[in-house]
N, CA, C, O and the ligand as a Tripos MOL2 file, in Angstrom:
@<TRIPOS>MOLECULE
protein
  261   259    66     0     0
PROTEIN
NO_CHARGES

@<TRIPOS>ATOM
      1 N          -3.7990   -5.4720   12.5380 N.3       1 MET1
      2 CA         -2.8580   -5.0640   11.4980 C.3       1 MET1
      3 C          -3.5570   -4.2510   10.4070 C.2       1 MET1
      4 O          -2.9550   -3.3530    9.8190 O.2       1 MET1
      5 N          -4.8130   -4.5600   10.1410 N.am      2 TYR2
      6 CA         -5.4820   -3.8900    9.0300 C.3       2 TYR2
      7 C          -6.3290   -2.7100    9.4840 C.2       2 TYR2
      8 O          -7.0860   -2.1340    8.7040 O.2       2 TYR2
      9 N          -6.1880   -2.3660   10.7440 N.am      3 ASP3
     10 CA         -6.9080   -1.2170   11.2480 C.3       3 ASP3
     11 C          -5.9560   -0.0380   11.2810 C.2       3 ASP3
     12 O          -5.7410    0.5680   12.3310 O.2       3 ASP3
     13 N          -5.3860    0.2850   10.1270 N.am      4 GLU4
     14 CA         -4.3360    1.2850   10.1030 C.3       4 GLU4
     15 C          -4.7770    2.5120    9.3140 C.2       4 GLU4
     16 O          -5.6680    2.4490    8.4670 O.2       4 GLU4
     17 N          -4.1280    3.6180    9.6180 N.am      5 ILE5
     18 CA         -4.4400    4.8460    8.8980 C.3       5 ILE5
     19 C          -3.2040    5.3790    8.1880 C.2       5 ILE5
     20 O          -2.0720    5.0660    8.5570 O.2       5 ILE5
     21 N          -3.4400    6.1800    7.1750 N.am      6 CYS6
     22 CA         -2.3680    6.7750    6.3930 C.3       6 CYS6
     23 C          -1.5640    7.7520    7.2540 C.2       6 CYS6
     24 O          -2.1330    8.5590    7.9890 O.2       6 CYS6
     25 N          -0.2290    7.6670    7.1550 N.am      7 SER7
     26 CA          0.6420    8.5470    7.9480 C.3       7 SER7
     27 C           0.5740    9.9900    7.4670 C.2       7 SER7
     28 O           0.9510   10.9060    8.1970 O.2       7 SER7
     29 N           0.1000   10.1950    6.2520 N.am      8 VAL8
     30 CA          0.0670   11.5410    5.6870 C.3       8 VAL8
     31 C          -1.3010   12.1890    5.8590 C.2       8 VAL8
     32 O          -1.4090   13.2820    6.4150 O.2       8 VAL8
     33 N          -2.3510   11.5140    5.3800 N.am      9 CYS9
     34 CA         -3.6750   12.1650    5.3670 C.3       9 CYS9
     35 C          -4.6450   11.5630    6.3890 C.2       9 CYS9
     36 O          -5.7880   12.0060    6.5000 O.2       9 CYS9
     37 N          -4.1870   10.5580    7.1300 N.am     10 SER10
     38 CA         -4.9810    9.9460    8.2020 C.3      10 SER10
     39 C          -6.2600    9.2530    7.7460 C.2      10 SER10
     40 O          -7.1510    8.9960    8.5560 O.2      10 SER10
     41 N          -6.3530    8.9510    6.4630 N.am     11 CYS11
     42 CA         -7.5240    8.1990    6.0310 C.3      11 CYS11
     43 C          -7.3220    6.7230    6.3760 C.2      11 CYS11
     44 O          -6.1950    6.2630    6.5590 O.2      11 CYS11
     45 N          -8.4170    6.0030    6.4590 N.am     12 ARG12
     46 CA         -8.3630    4.5870    6.7930 C.3      12 ARG12
     47 C          -7.8100    3.7920    5.6220 C.2      12 ARG12
     48 O          -8.1530    4.0570    4.4700 O.2      12 ARG12
     49 N          -6.9620    2.8260    5.9110 N.am     13 LEU13
     50 CA         -6.3370    2.0640    4.8340 C.3      13 LEU13
     51 C          -7.0020    0.7060    4.6570 C.2      13 LEU13
     52 O          -7.3940    0.0550    5.6260 O.2      13 LEU13
     53 N          -7.1190    0.2960    3.4070 N.am     14 CYS14
     54 CA         -7.5690   -1.0620    3.1510 C.3      14 CYS14
     55 C          -6.3540   -1.9910    3.2190 C.2      14 CYS14
     56 O          -5.2060   -1.5470    3.2280 O.2      14 CYS14
     57 N          -6.6360   -3.2580    3.2650 N.am     15 ARG15
     58 CA         -5.5860   -4.2610    3.3990 C.3      15 ARG15
     59 C          -4.5510   -4.1570    2.2800 C.2      15 ARG15
     60 O          -3.3550   -4.3430    2.5050 O.2      15 ARG15
     61 N          -5.0280   -3.8570    1.0800 N.am     16 GLU16
     62 CA         -4.1220   -3.7810   -0.0640 C.3      16 GLU16
     63 C          -3.1500   -2.6100    0.0600 C.2      16 GLU16
     64 O          -1.9860   -2.7110   -0.3290 O.2      16 GLU16
     65 N          -3.6390   -1.5110    0.5990 N.am     17 GLU17
     66 CA         -2.7680   -0.3470    0.7640 C.3      17 GLU17
     67 C          -1.7000   -0.6260    1.8150 C.2      17 GLU17
     68 O          -0.5460   -0.2290    1.6530 O.2      17 GLU17
     69 N          -2.0790   -1.3010    2.8800 N.am     18 VAL18
     70 CA         -1.0950   -1.6810    3.8930 C.3      18 VAL18
     71 C          -0.0740   -2.6280    3.2710 C.2      18 VAL18
     72 O           1.1290   -2.4870    3.4910 O.2      18 VAL18
     73 N          -0.5550   -3.5800    2.5040 N.am     19 GLY19
     74 CA          0.3320   -4.5500    1.8510 C.3      19 GLY19
     75 C           1.3260   -3.8720    0.9300 C.2      19 GLY19
     76 O           2.5010   -4.2340    0.8760 O.2      19 GLY19
     77 N           0.8330   -2.8880    0.2140 N.am     20 LEU20
     78 CA          1.6850   -2.1610   -0.7280 C.3      20 LEU20
     79 C           2.7750   -1.3840    0.0160 C.2      20 LEU20
     80 O           3.9350   -1.3820   -0.3950 O.2      20 LEU20
     81 N           2.3970   -0.7350    1.0950 N.am     21 THR21
     82 CA          3.3820   -0.0030    1.8930 C.3      21 THR21
     83 C           4.4530   -0.9520    2.4230 C.2      21 THR21
     84 O           5.6430   -0.6410    2.3850 O.2      21 THR21
     85 N           4.0200   -2.1110    2.9150 N.am     22 LEU22
     86 CA          4.9770   -3.0810    3.4520 C.3      22 LEU22
     87 C           5.9130   -3.5800    2.3670 C.2      22 LEU22
     88 O           7.0970   -3.8150    2.6090 O.2      22 LEU22
     89 N           5.3630   -3.7400    1.1600 N.am     23 LYS23
     90 CA          6.1780   -4.1900    0.0360 C.3      23 LYS23
     91 C           7.2640   -3.1760   -0.3020 C.2      23 LYS23
     92 O           8.4150   -3.5300   -0.5560 O.2      23 LYS23
     93 N           6.8710   -1.9170   -0.2980 N.am     24 TYR24
     94 CA          7.8050   -0.8710   -0.7070 C.3      24 TYR24
     95 C           8.7840   -0.4750    0.3900 C.2      24 TYR24
     96 O           9.9550   -0.2090    0.1200 O.2      24 TYR24
     97 N           8.3080   -0.4380    1.6130 N.am     25 PHE25
     98 CA          9.1470    0.1110    2.6780 C.3      25 PHE25
     99 C           9.5620   -0.9140    3.7210 C.2      25 PHE25
    100 O          10.3010   -0.5900    4.6510 O.2      25 PHE25
    101 N           9.0920   -2.1470    3.5750 N.am     26 GLY26
    102 CA          9.5060   -3.2040    4.4940 C.3      26 GLY26
    103 C           8.5840   -3.3170    5.6960 C.2      26 GLY26
    104 O           7.9180   -2.3530    6.0720 O.2      26 GLY26
    105 N           8.5510   -4.4880    6.2910 N.am     27 THR27
    106 CA          7.6170   -4.7470    7.3870 C.3      27 THR27
    107 C           8.0120   -4.0260    8.6740 C.2      27 THR27
    108 O           7.2130   -3.9440    9.6060 O.2      27 THR27
    109 N           9.2400   -3.5040    8.7330 N.am     28 THR28
    110 CA          9.6500   -2.7970    9.9430 C.3      28 THR28
    111 C           9.3140   -1.3120    9.8760 C.2      28 THR28
    112 O           9.4590   -0.5950   10.8660 O.2      28 THR28
    113 N           8.8720   -0.8550    8.7280 N.am     29 CYS29
    114 CA          8.5430    0.5560    8.5500 C.3      29 CYS29
    115 C           7.2560    0.8840    9.2940 C.2      29 CYS29
    116 O           6.2660    0.1600    9.1900 O.2      29 CYS29
    117 N           7.2780    1.9950   10.0540 N.am     30 SER30
    118 CA          6.0920    2.3500   10.8220 C.3      30 SER30
    119 C           5.1740    3.3000   10.0570 C.2      30 SER30
    120 O           4.0580    3.5830   10.4940 O.2      30 SER30
    121 N           5.6450    3.7830    8.9260 N.am     31 GLU31
    122 CA          4.8110    4.6590    8.1080 C.3      31 GLU31
    123 C           3.8330    3.8240    7.2880 C.2      31 GLU31
    124 O           4.1480    2.7130    6.8600 O.2      31 GLU31
    125 N           2.6400    4.3800    7.0780 N.am     32 ARG32
    126 CA          1.6430    3.7120    6.2350 C.3      32 ARG32
    127 C           1.0730    4.7420    5.2740 C.2      32 ARG32
    128 O           0.8620    5.8970    5.6440 O.2      32 ARG32
    129 N           0.8270    4.3260    4.0530 N.am     33 TYR33
    130 CA          0.3140    5.2810    3.0810 C.3      33 TYR33
    131 C          -0.9080    4.7430    2.3430 C.2      33 TYR33
    132 O          -0.9890    3.5600    2.0130 O.2      33 TYR33
    133 N          -1.8440    5.6340    2.0980 N.am     34 CYS34
    134 CA         -2.9610    5.2770    1.2390 C.3      34 CYS34
    135 C          -2.4700    5.3740   -0.2110 C.2      34 CYS34
    136 O          -1.3710    5.8640   -0.4700 O.2      34 CYS34
    137 N          -3.2870    4.9070   -1.1410 N.am     35 LYS35
    138 CA         -2.8490    4.8910   -2.5340 C.3      35 LYS35
    139 C          -2.5750    6.2960   -3.0670 C.2      35 LYS35
    140 O          -1.6380    6.5020   -3.8370 O.2      35 LYS35
    141 N          -3.3860    7.2490   -2.6590 N.am     36 ASP36
    142 CA         -3.1890    8.6290   -3.1230 C.3      36 ASP36
    143 C          -1.8290    9.1690   -2.6860 C.2      36 ASP36
    144 O          -1.0750    9.7200   -3.4880 O.2      36 ASP36
    145 N          -1.5350    8.9990   -1.4050 N.am     37 CYS37
    146 CA         -0.2790    9.5350   -0.8720 C.3      37 CYS37
    147 C           0.9120    8.7200   -1.3700 C.2      37 CYS37
    148 O           1.9860    9.2720   -1.6090 O.2      37 CYS37
    149 N           0.7270    7.4220   -1.5240 N.am     38 LEU38
    150 CA          1.8150    6.5810   -2.0110 C.3      38 LEU38
    151 C           2.1590    6.9240   -3.4610 C.2      38 LEU38
    152 O           3.3280    6.9440   -3.8440 O.2      38 LEU38
    153 N           1.1410    7.1900   -4.2490 N.am     39 SER39
    154 CA          1.4020    7.5210   -5.6530 C.3      39 SER39
    155 C           2.1650    8.8410   -5.7510 C.2      39 SER39
    156 O           3.0110    9.0150   -6.6280 O.2      39 SER39
    157 N           1.8610    9.7610   -4.8490 N.am     40 GLU40
    158 CA          2.5830   11.0300   -4.8320 C.3      40 GLU40
    159 C           4.0360   10.8050   -4.4140 C.2      40 GLU40
    160 O           4.9630   11.3680   -4.9980 O.2      40 GLU40
    161 N           4.2070    9.9850   -3.4080 N.am     41 LYS41
    162 CA          5.5370    9.6960   -2.8920 C.3      41 LYS41
    163 C           6.3950    8.9770   -3.9390 C.2      41 LYS41
    164 O           7.5770    9.2790   -4.1030 O.2      41 LYS41
    165 N           5.7840    8.0300   -4.6370 N.am     42 LEU42
    166 CA          6.5320    7.2430   -5.6200 C.3      42 LEU42
    167 C           6.4940    7.8860   -7.0060 C.2      42 LEU42
    168 O           7.1070    7.3920   -7.9530 O.2      42 LEU42
    169 N           5.7740    8.9790   -7.1030 N.am     43 GLN43
    170 CA          5.6200    9.6900   -8.3710 C.3      43 GLN43
    171 C           5.1120    8.7860   -9.4860 C.2      43 GLN43
    172 O           5.6560    8.7510  -10.5900 O.2      43 GLN43
    173 N           4.0720    8.0710   -9.1650 N.am     44 CYS44
    174 CA          3.3880    7.2740  -10.1660 C.3      44 CYS44
    175 C           1.8930    7.5560  -10.0190 C.2      44 CYS44
    176 O           1.4960    8.3880   -9.2030 O.2      44 CYS44
    177 N           1.0700    6.8720  -10.8010 N.am     45 THR45
    178 CA         -0.3690    7.1090  -10.7100 C.3      45 THR45
    179 C          -1.0280    6.0450   -9.8330 C.2      45 THR45
    180 O          -0.4770    4.9670   -9.6080 O.2      45 THR45
    181 N          -2.2210    6.3800   -9.3460 N.am     46 VAL46
    182 CA         -2.9840    5.4190   -8.5530 C.3      46 VAL46
    183 C          -3.3010    4.1860   -9.3950 C.2      46 VAL46
    184 O          -3.3270    3.0620   -8.8950 O.2      46 VAL46
    185 N          -3.5410    4.4230  -10.6850 N.am     47 LYS47
    186 CA         -3.8240    3.3100  -11.5940 C.3      47 LYS47
    187 C          -2.6460    2.3280  -11.6490 C.2      47 LYS47
    188 O          -2.8360    1.1120  -11.6670 O.2      47 LYS47
    189 N          -1.4400    2.8770  -11.6750 N.am     48 GLN48
    190 CA         -0.2570    2.0080  -11.6800 C.3      48 GLN48
    191 C          -0.1720    1.1970  -10.3870 C.2      48 GLN48
    192 O           0.2030    0.0250  -10.4020 O.2      48 GLN48
    193 N          -0.5240    1.8320   -9.2740 N.am     49 LEU49
    194 CA         -0.5140    1.1130   -7.9960 C.3      49 LEU49
    195 C          -1.5360   -0.0090   -8.0160 C.2      49 LEU49
    196 O          -1.2810   -1.0970   -7.4980 O.2      49 LEU49
    197 N          -2.6990    0.2510   -8.6140 N.am     50 ASP50
    198 CA         -3.7190   -0.7910   -8.7400 C.3      50 ASP50
    199 C          -3.1810   -1.9790   -9.5350 C.2      50 ASP50
    200 O          -3.4310   -3.1360   -9.2000 O.2      50 ASP50
    201 N          -2.4400   -1.6650  -10.5900 N.am     51 GLU51
    202 CA         -1.8690   -2.7320  -11.4130 C.3      51 GLU51
    203 C          -0.8290   -3.5240  -10.6330 C.2      51 GLU51
    204 O          -0.7420   -4.7460  -10.7510 O.2      51 GLU51
    205 N          -0.0370   -2.8070   -9.8320 N.am     52 ILE52
    206 CA          0.9710   -3.4750   -9.0020 C.3      52 ILE52
    207 C           0.2850   -4.3820   -7.9750 C.2      52 ILE52
    208 O           0.7340   -5.4990   -7.7210 O.2      52 ILE52
    209 N          -0.8000   -3.8870   -7.3950 N.am     53 ILE53
    210 CA         -1.5580   -4.6900   -6.4320 C.3      53 ILE53
    211 C          -2.0860   -5.9540   -7.0980 C.2      53 ILE53
    212 O          -2.0010   -7.0460   -6.5360 O.2      53 ILE53
    213 N          -2.6320   -5.7940   -8.3030 N.am     54 GLU54
    214 CA         -3.1340   -6.9640   -9.0420 C.3      54 GLU54
    215 C          -2.0170   -7.9640   -9.2940 C.2      54 GLU54
    216 O          -2.2060   -9.1760   -9.1990 O.2      54 GLU54
    217 N          -0.8440   -7.4210   -9.6180 N.am     55 TYR55
    218 CA          0.3000   -8.2880   -9.8780 C.3      55 TYR55
    219 C           0.6840   -9.0760   -8.6240 C.2      55 TYR55
    220 O           0.8900  -10.2880   -8.6850 O.2      55 TYR55
    221 N           0.7760   -8.3860   -7.4980 N.am     56 PHE56
    222 CA          1.1550   -9.0760   -6.2650 C.3      56 PHE56
    223 C           0.1020  -10.1080   -5.8680 C.2      56 PHE56
    224 O           0.4250  -11.1790   -5.3540 O.2      56 PHE56
    225 N          -1.1500   -9.7700   -6.1130 N.am     57 LYS57
    226 CA         -2.2170  -10.7370   -5.8290 C.3      57 LYS57
    227 C          -2.0380  -11.9880   -6.6610 C.2      57 LYS57
    228 O          -2.2240  -13.1060   -6.1810 O.2      57 LYS57
    229 N          -1.6690  -11.7800   -7.9300 N.am     58 SER58
    230 CA         -1.5240  -12.9120   -8.8360 C.3      58 SER58
    231 C          -0.3420  -13.8020   -8.4510 C.2      58 SER58
    232 O          -0.3050  -14.9800   -8.8040 O.2      58 SER58
    233 N           0.6250  -13.2320   -7.7240 N.am     59 THR59
    234 CA          1.7610  -14.0270   -7.2700 C.3      59 THR59
    235 C           1.4410  -14.6950   -5.9270 C.2      59 THR59
    236 O           2.2740  -15.3950   -5.3510 O.2      59 THR59
    237 N           0.2040  -14.4590   -5.4390 N.am     60 GLU60
    238 CA         -0.2540  -15.0090   -4.1560 C.3      60 GLU60
    239 C           0.6470  -14.5630   -3.0120 C.2      60 GLU60
    240 O           0.9100  -15.3180   -2.0760 O.2      60 GLU60
    241 N           1.1010  -13.3600   -3.1020 N.am     61 CYS61
    242 CA          1.8830  -12.7710   -2.0220 C.3      61 CYS61
    243 C           1.0240  -12.7400   -0.7510 C.2      61 CYS61
    244 O          -0.1080  -12.2560   -0.7850 O.2      61 CYS61
    245 N           1.5520  -13.2520    0.3670 N.am     62 PRO62
    246 CA          0.7580  -13.3280    1.6010 C.3      62 PRO62
    247 C           0.2870  -11.9740    2.1260 C.2      62 PRO62
    248 O          -0.6720  -11.9050    2.8940 O.2      62 PRO62
    249 N           0.9580  -10.8970    1.7150 N.am     63 LEU63
    250 CA          0.5490   -9.5740    2.1820 C.3      63 LEU63
    251 C          -0.7510   -9.1110    1.5460 C.2      63 LEU63
    252 O          -1.3800   -8.1660    2.0240 O.2      63 LEU63
    253 N          -1.1510   -9.7680    0.4760 N.am     64 PHE64
    254 CA         -2.3300   -9.3030   -0.2650 C.3      64 PHE64
    255 C          -3.4960  -10.2750   -0.2420 C.2      64 PHE64
    256 O          -4.5360  -10.0210   -0.8500 O.2      64 PHE64
    257 N          -3.3240  -11.3760    0.4540 N.am     65 ILE65
    258 CA         -4.4020  -12.3660    0.4610 C.3      65 ILE65
    259 C          -5.2710  -12.2050    1.7060 C.2      65 ILE65
    260 O          -6.2320  -12.9520    1.8890 O.2      65 ILE65
    261 ZN         -3.0410    9.3180    2.5310 Zn       66 ZN66
@<TRIPOS>BOND
     1     1     2 1
     2     2     3 1
     3     3     4 2
     4     3     5 am
     5     5     6 1
     6     6     7 1
     7     7     8 2
     8     7     9 am
     9     9    10 1
    10    10    11 1
    11    11    12 2
    12    11    13 am
    13    13    14 1
    14    14    15 1
    15    15    16 2
    16    15    17 am
    17    17    18 1
    18    18    19 1
    19    19    20 2
    20    19    21 am
    21    21    22 1
    22    22    23 1
    23    23    24 2
    24    23    25 am
    25    25    26 1
    26    26    27 1
    27    27    28 2
    28    27    29 am
    29    29    30 1
    30    30    31 1
    31    31    32 2
    32    31    33 am
    33    33    34 1
    34    34    35 1
    35    35    36 2
    36    35    37 am
    37    37    38 1
    38    38    39 1
    39    39    40 2
    40    39    41 am
    41    41    42 1
    42    42    43 1
    43    43    44 2
    44    43    45 am
    45    45    46 1
    46    46    47 1
    47    47    48 2
    48    47    49 am
    49    49    50 1
    50    50    51 1
    51    51    52 2
    52    51    53 am
    53    53    54 1
    54    54    55 1
    55    55    56 2
    56    55    57 am
    57    57    58 1
    58    58    59 1
    59    59    60 2
    60    59    61 am
    61    61    62 1
    62    62    63 1
    63    63    64 2
    64    63    65 am
    65    65    66 1
    66    66    67 1
    67    67    68 2
    68    67    69 am
    69    69    70 1
    70    70    71 1
    71    71    72 2
    72    71    73 am
    73    73    74 1
    74    74    75 1
    75    75    76 2
    76    75    77 am
    77    77    78 1
    78    78    79 1
    79    79    80 2
    80    79    81 am
    81    81    82 1
    82    82    83 1
    83    83    84 2
    84    83    85 am
    85    85    86 1
    86    86    87 1
    87    87    88 2
    88    87    89 am
    89    89    90 1
    90    90    91 1
    91    91    92 2
    92    91    93 am
    93    93    94 1
    94    94    95 1
    95    95    96 2
    96    95    97 am
    97    97    98 1
    98    98    99 1
    99    99   100 2
   100    99   101 am
   101   101   102 1
   102   102   103 1
   103   103   104 2
   104   103   105 am
   105   105   106 1
   106   106   107 1
   107   107   108 2
   108   107   109 am
   109   109   110 1
   110   110   111 1
   111   111   112 2
   112   111   113 am
   113   113   114 1
   114   114   115 1
   115   115   116 2
   116   115   117 am
   117   117   118 1
   118   118   119 1
   119   119   120 2
   120   119   121 am
   121   121   122 1
   122   122   123 1
   123   123   124 2
   124   123   125 am
   125   125   126 1
   126   126   127 1
   127   127   128 2
   128   127   129 am
   129   129   130 1
   130   130   131 1
   131   131   132 2
   132   131   133 am
   133   133   134 1
   134   134   135 1
   135   135   136 2
   136   135   137 am
   137   137   138 1
   138   138   139 1
   139   139   140 2
   140   139   141 am
   141   141   142 1
   142   142   143 1
   143   143   144 2
   144   143   145 am
   145   145   146 1
   146   146   147 1
   147   147   148 2
   148   147   149 am
   149   149   150 1
   150   150   151 1
   151   151   152 2
   152   151   153 am
   153   153   154 1
   154   154   155 1
   155   155   156 2
   156   155   157 am
   157   157   158 1
   158   158   159 1
   159   159   160 2
   160   159   161 am
   161   161   162 1
   162   162   163 1
   163   163   164 2
   164   163   165 am
   165   165   166 1
   166   166   167 1
   167   167   168 2
   168   167   169 am
   169   169   170 1
   170   170   171 1
   171   171   172 2
   172   171   173 am
   173   173   174 1
   174   174   175 1
   175   175   176 2
   176   175   177 am
   177   177   178 1
   178   178   179 1
   179   179   180 2
   180   179   181 am
   181   181   182 1
   182   182   183 1
   183   183   184 2
   184   183   185 am
   185   185   186 1
   186   186   187 1
   187   187   188 2
   188   187   189 am
   189   189   190 1
   190   190   191 1
   191   191   192 2
   192   191   193 am
   193   193   194 1
   194   194   195 1
   195   195   196 2
   196   195   197 am
   197   197   198 1
   198   198   199 1
   199   199   200 2
   200   199   201 am
   201   201   202 1
   202   202   203 1
   203   203   204 2
   204   203   205 am
   205   205   206 1
   206   206   207 1
   207   207   208 2
   208   207   209 am
   209   209   210 1
   210   210   211 1
   211   211   212 2
   212   211   213 am
   213   213   214 1
   214   214   215 1
   215   215   216 2
   216   215   217 am
   217   217   218 1
   218   218   219 1
   219   219   220 2
   220   219   221 am
   221   221   222 1
   222   222   223 1
   223   223   224 2
   224   223   225 am
   225   225   226 1
   226   226   227 1
   227   227   228 2
   228   227   229 am
   229   229   230 1
   230   230   231 1
   231   231   232 2
   232   231   233 am
   233   233   234 1
   234   234   235 1
   235   235   236 2
   236   235   237 am
   237   237   238 1
   238   238   239 1
   239   239   240 2
   240   239   241 am
   241   241   242 1
   242   242   243 1
   243   243   244 2
   244   243   245 am
   245   245   246 1
   246   246   247 1
   247   247   248 2
   248   247   249 am
   249   249   250 1
   250   250   251 1
   251   251   252 2
   252   251   253 am
   253   253   254 1
   254   254   255 1
   255   255   256 2
   256   255   257 am
   257   257   258 1
   258   258   259 1
   259   259   260 2
@<TRIPOS>SUBSTRUCTURE
     1 MET1         2 RESIDUE 1 A MET
     2 TYR2         6 RESIDUE 1 A TYR
     3 ASP3        10 RESIDUE 1 A ASP
     4 GLU4        14 RESIDUE 1 A GLU
     5 ILE5        18 RESIDUE 1 A ILE
     6 CYS6        22 RESIDUE 1 A CYS
     7 SER7        26 RESIDUE 1 A SER
     8 VAL8        30 RESIDUE 1 A VAL
     9 CYS9        34 RESIDUE 1 A CYS
    10 SER10       38 RESIDUE 1 A SER
    11 CYS11       42 RESIDUE 1 A CYS
    12 ARG12       46 RESIDUE 1 A ARG
    13 LEU13       50 RESIDUE 1 A LEU
    14 CYS14       54 RESIDUE 1 A CYS
    15 ARG15       58 RESIDUE 1 A ARG
    16 GLU16       62 RESIDUE 1 A GLU
    17 GLU17       66 RESIDUE 1 A GLU
    18 VAL18       70 RESIDUE 1 A VAL
    19 GLY19       74 RESIDUE 1 A GLY
    20 LEU20       78 RESIDUE 1 A LEU
    21 THR21       82 RESIDUE 1 A THR
    22 LEU22       86 RESIDUE 1 A LEU
    23 LYS23       90 RESIDUE 1 A LYS
    24 TYR24       94 RESIDUE 1 A TYR
    25 PHE25       98 RESIDUE 1 A PHE
    26 GLY26      102 RESIDUE 1 A GLY
    27 THR27      106 RESIDUE 1 A THR
    28 THR28      110 RESIDUE 1 A THR
    29 CYS29      114 RESIDUE 1 A CYS
    30 SER30      118 RESIDUE 1 A SER
    31 GLU31      122 RESIDUE 1 A GLU
    32 ARG32      126 RESIDUE 1 A ARG
    33 TYR33      130 RESIDUE 1 A TYR
    34 CYS34      134 RESIDUE 1 A CYS
    35 LYS35      138 RESIDUE 1 A LYS
    36 ASP36      142 RESIDUE 1 A ASP
    37 CYS37      146 RESIDUE 1 A CYS
    38 LEU38      150 RESIDUE 1 A LEU
    39 SER39      154 RESIDUE 1 A SER
    40 GLU40      158 RESIDUE 1 A GLU
    41 LYS41      162 RESIDUE 1 A LYS
    42 LEU42      166 RESIDUE 1 A LEU
    43 GLN43      170 RESIDUE 1 A GLN
    44 CYS44      174 RESIDUE 1 A CYS
    45 THR45      178 RESIDUE 1 A THR
    46 VAL46      182 RESIDUE 1 A VAL
    47 LYS47      186 RESIDUE 1 A LYS
    48 GLN48      190 RESIDUE 1 A GLN
    49 LEU49      194 RESIDUE 1 A LEU
    50 ASP50      198 RESIDUE 1 A ASP
    51 GLU51      202 RESIDUE 1 A GLU
    52 ILE52      206 RESIDUE 1 A ILE
    53 ILE53      210 RESIDUE 1 A ILE
    54 GLU54      214 RESIDUE 1 A GLU
    55 TYR55      218 RESIDUE 1 A TYR
    56 PHE56      222 RESIDUE 1 A PHE
    57 LYS57      226 RESIDUE 1 A LYS
    58 SER58      230 RESIDUE 1 A SER
    59 THR59      234 RESIDUE 1 A THR
    60 GLU60      238 RESIDUE 1 A GLU
    61 CYS61      242 RESIDUE 1 A CYS
    62 PRO62      246 RESIDUE 1 A PRO
    63 LEU63      250 RESIDUE 1 A LEU
    64 PHE64      254 RESIDUE 1 A PHE
    65 ILE65      258 RESIDUE 1 A ILE
    66 ZN66       261 GROUP 0 **** ****
């Protein structure tokens, strides 16, 4: 599951990036995005995504542990 690449730029994804994609687009979505491409898609900054990741971690969301 964590051996995934970004659907846009084909870079290797870390577990948190996969978790974030699943959070935003659902577990049935076959697209995967790295933080750079996701921030462009969501029109936010990478820093904001980092904060969102920290938040989900703090809620002990299983996608981020
Ligand atoms: Zn990418």
